[in-house]
N, C-alpha and C positions, 0 to 999 in steps of 0.2 A: 476488257477494265481491269481485270485485279493482276493480269501484267504490268499495264502502266503505272499500276501505283507501286506495286515491289517493286518497278523500275523508278518511280520516279523516291521512294523512301530509299533506295539502294543511294541516288545519286545524291540524296540531303545527308544520307549517313558518312558517305564519301567526302565530303565538302567541309562537313562539321568536324569529321576527324583532320583535314589537310589545316582545316584553320587555326584545332586547338596543338599540333604538332607546329606549328611554325615559333620558328626560335627568335625574339626581337634583342637587340644588342644597343648600345652606346655607339656603336660606332658607326650604326646606320640610320640610329639616330640626328647623329652628329654629319653625316654625309646631305641627310635631306635638310636639314637645319645650311648647311651650308652652300646647299643649291637652290636654297631661297624657298621654298614648301611652301605650300600655305599656313598661316598658325592653326588651321583647324585638323590640316593633318598631325600636324607634330603635336597638339594635342592629344588626338586618341592614340597617338602612337607614343607618346611619353605617358598618358593612361595604363594602355595595355603593357610597357614596358616595367612601369611603378613606380620609377622614377624619373625626373628631367635633369639628364645633362649641361653642369655650369658651362659657362664660353669656356673657360681654362679646360676644364675636363677637353670640351671637343676640342681645340685648337691642339693638347698635349695630343690628342686622340689621332687628329688628323696628321701632323705635322711628322712628314719620313723621316724616318729615321737617319743622322747625317754622320753621327761620330763612331766613327770606326773601333773598335773590342782590339787593342794594345797588349799584346801575349808580354809575359814580362821577361818568363825564363828563355835562357836560351835556342835550346831542345824542342820549345813549342814554337818560334817564332822561323828555325829551319823547318821545325813538320808542316809549319801552317803554309811558307811557301813551297816548298816541293810536293806538297800535293795535288797530283792528276799532272806533274811533271813526270817526262819518257828523261830525266837526265837526275843521274845518280852520282851524289857529288863523296869524293874522294874524304877516307876518315880522317888524312893529314888535315884539308882543306876545311872541314866541320868541329877538329880541333882548333883552328887556326880563327874559326868564326865564333865560337865561345868563346874565345881569349878575348873579344873586342868588345867596347862598350855598344850600351843600346843601339847607339846613333851610329855608328861605325857598322855596328853586323847587318843596321835594316836599309843602309846603305848600298855593301856591300849582298847582300842578299837580292834588291832591287836591281843591281847591274847584273845578277848574277841567272836569273829568271826572268828581270824585264818587267 
């Protein structure tokens, strides 16, 4: 009987620790709301989270990032295109690329690296 009590207390302690270490996030709340979860579940989750994210915040969190960050300087553009490629551009071509406008350079790098 003592062993059973010790095991039960240990399991209760482990369950309490697991529940206490759970990380609540706005993103998970928004995913639940987007999946049309029950209002009681959303209410309990927002209570644990400490705040109820707004509709606007949820739409921003769940929207995939579609904007590509364009590197402005020539060396950065050349580095970003050549990263992971086995092609090594000659120094003369790099100088020509640096002399081009941003649009021309972007088109040339796309043709070179695909």
